[in-house]
N, C-alpha and C positions, 0 to 999 in steps of 0.2 A: 596102532594108529587109531586116533579118535576122529570119527567122521559123524556128521549128522545127515540123515536122509530126509529129503523133501517129500512131504506127503502128497504134493500135487504132481510133480513131474518125475518123482522117484529117483532123482539124481542125488549125488553126494556132494557135500561141501566140507572143506577142511577148516574154514574160518569159523572158529567157535565163538567169536564175539559179535557176529552180525546176526540180527534177528530175522533176516529175510534171505531167501534163496537167490543166488546171483543169476540163475538161469531164467526162472519164471516169476520171481518176486513174491512167492507164497511165504507165509509165516512158518518158521522152522521151530521144531520142538526145543525146549530149553536144555534138555539133557543130551549128552553125546553118547552114542553107542560105540562100543569097542568092536569095530568091524575088522574081520580078518580077511584081507585081500592079498593075493599074491603080488599084484602090481597096482600102482595107482592108475585110476582111469585116465585115459588120454585126454578126455575133455577137461579134467581137473588140472592136469599139467599144462595143457594149452591155455586154459583160462588164466592160470597164474602167470604164464609167460606174457600173455596179452595185457594183463593188468600191470605188470612191471614195465612193459614198453609204453603203455599209455600214460602211466604215471611219470615216466621219464620225459615224454613229450610234453606233458602238462607242466612239469617243472621247468623245462627248457623255455617254453613259450611264456610261462609266468615270469621267468627271469628277464626275458626281453621286454615284457610289458612293464615290469617293475623298474627296469632301467629307463624306459621311456617316460614313465611317470616321475622318476627321480630327475630326469633332465628337465622336465617342466617345473619341478619344485625349485631347482637351483637357478632358474633364469631370473635375472634381476629386473627385467622390464615388466614382469607381471606383478600386480599389486600384492601386498603382504598377506591379506586375509585369505584369498584363494590359495596362495602357496602354502600357508600354514594348514588350512583345511585339507588340501590334497596330501600334504606331508603326513598329517596325522592318520588319514585314511590309508596311506601307503604303509605306515608303520604298523598299524593294527592289522591290516591285511597280511603283511609279511609274517608277523608273529603268529596269527591264527593259521595261516597256510603252513608254516613250518610245524606247528603243533599238530595240525591235522595229518600231515605227511609222516610225522614221527610216530603216530599211532597213540597219542595221549587220549585217555578215555574221558575227556572233558566234554560234556554235551555242547558247550558253547563253541569249542574248537571244531567239533564235528559238524555242527549246524551252520556255522558261519565261515569257518576256515576254508573248506573245500570250495564253496561257491566263490569266495574271494580269489582263491588261486585260479579258478576257471575264468573269472573276470580279467585277471591279469594275463592269463593265457590268451584270451580273446584279443587284448591289446597287443600282445606279442605277435600273434598271427598277423594282425594288421600292419605292424611295423615290418615284419619279415616280408609280407606280401608287397608292401610299398617299396621296399628295397629291391625285391625281385622285379617289380614293374619298372623301376628306374634302370636296372641292369638290362632288362629286355629292350627297353627303348634305346639305350646306348648301343646295344648290338645292332638293332634295326638301323639306327643312324649311321653306324659304321658301314653296314652293308650298302645303304643308299649312297654314301659318299664314295665307297669303293667302286661302284659301277658307274659313277659319274652322274648321279642325279636320278630323277624318276624316268622310267621308260615311257615313250609315247606310243599310243595305240592308234595310229592313223591308218 
């Protein structure tokens, strides 16, 4: 197993293509040492699992945000120039986000793709949060109607 040891926090990382430690952010050495361990460190396994879950959530919210932006682009009542600009932004962000998530070693995809995906994830969170707010208000309205209106405190 090839691992790199962080000189600052003395932790191990299995990611050979990242220049910094994921735990403390210190610069990692370029060469990887062949480390003989009986088992992988629990922190490394837990970190990989957390990374996979957070990437899944990021992609999920990115899809919701992208769909929200796509619904704005396809509306006919918005002038053509803003729709085209938003459509191009959506296309570039989607391509860079997919390249970034696929692990392409392109510096442009790494520098721009992930923040674009996070931007779409932010809009996805707003869309999902708005939907949940509407659902909560409908439940509240149902409860108020079920008890026959607002109670009086006299």
